[in-house]
C-alpha positions, 0 to 999 in steps of 0.5 A: 283627959283620961277616960276611965274605961278599958281600951278593949273596944278601941283595940277590937275596932282597930283590929277589925279595920286592919283586918279589912285593910289587909283583905283589900290588898289581895283583891287586885290579885284575885281579879287577875285570875280569870285572865289566866284561863287557858294559860299556864298559871306561872305565866299569869303570876310572872306577868303580874309580879309587880302586883304580887310584890306590892301586895307582899310589901304592903302586907309586911308594912301593915303587919309591922305597924299592927304589931307595933300598935299591939305591943303599945296597947299592952301598956294601956289601962285607959284612953284619952281623947287625944289617944282616940283621935291619933288612933283614928288618924293611924287607922286612916293611914292604914285604910288608905295604904291599899290605894297607893299599893294598887298604884305601885303596880301600874306606875312602876318607877314613878317618883310621885307614886313612891312618895305617896306610898311612903308618905302614907306609911309616914303618916301612920308612923307619925300618928303612932309616935303621937300615941306613944308620947301621949301614953308616956306622958299620961301615967293615968292612962297606962298600967302602973306596973308596966309604963311605956319604956323610953326605948319605945319612945326613941324607936318611934322617933327614929322610925319616923325620922328614917321614914322622912329620909326615905320619903325625901330619897324616893322623891328626889333620886330617880329609880330609887323608889321603894328601895328607900325603905331599906333605911328602916332596919337602921332603927334598931342599931340607931336606938341601941347606939342612942342608948349607949351614948345616953349612958 
């Protein structure tokens, strides 16, 4: 069922929650600053580099998810109940991500932690793919002159599939961990290949 209402409120709420999640990422780094009193700042940063790495990685991940969400909602004219529910699921995954992020700096090399981290990103990707499908199949919900292109649908399926691959690799191959996420840049080339094969 399409609700004849502009999606501004949904978008503003989503942006606010994402901003809070990004802020939560940096809090563990702020807490280590008092530990460095009387020591060189470089030593403190070097000692906590796993936390710095986790922060940067998760910031990039959430920023990319938000950018994808932002580009998707440019096509939205009105929203459905399904779109609202999947958007809440997407937000849940975004809000949860700081938790496995904090775990990554403590449980380095732990396959469960890597799996939990990637599974959280996978959950967000699944929710986003569901939103894309809803909009692709509901013409009343999108701007008539700017529907959701098929390439976005393909890219969402490919990214989600690659995250499944990354999850399996991370939990089965010792020592691989977050390097499994390096399969994600394959989304663009695979999407272009798929497009060529379809033509």
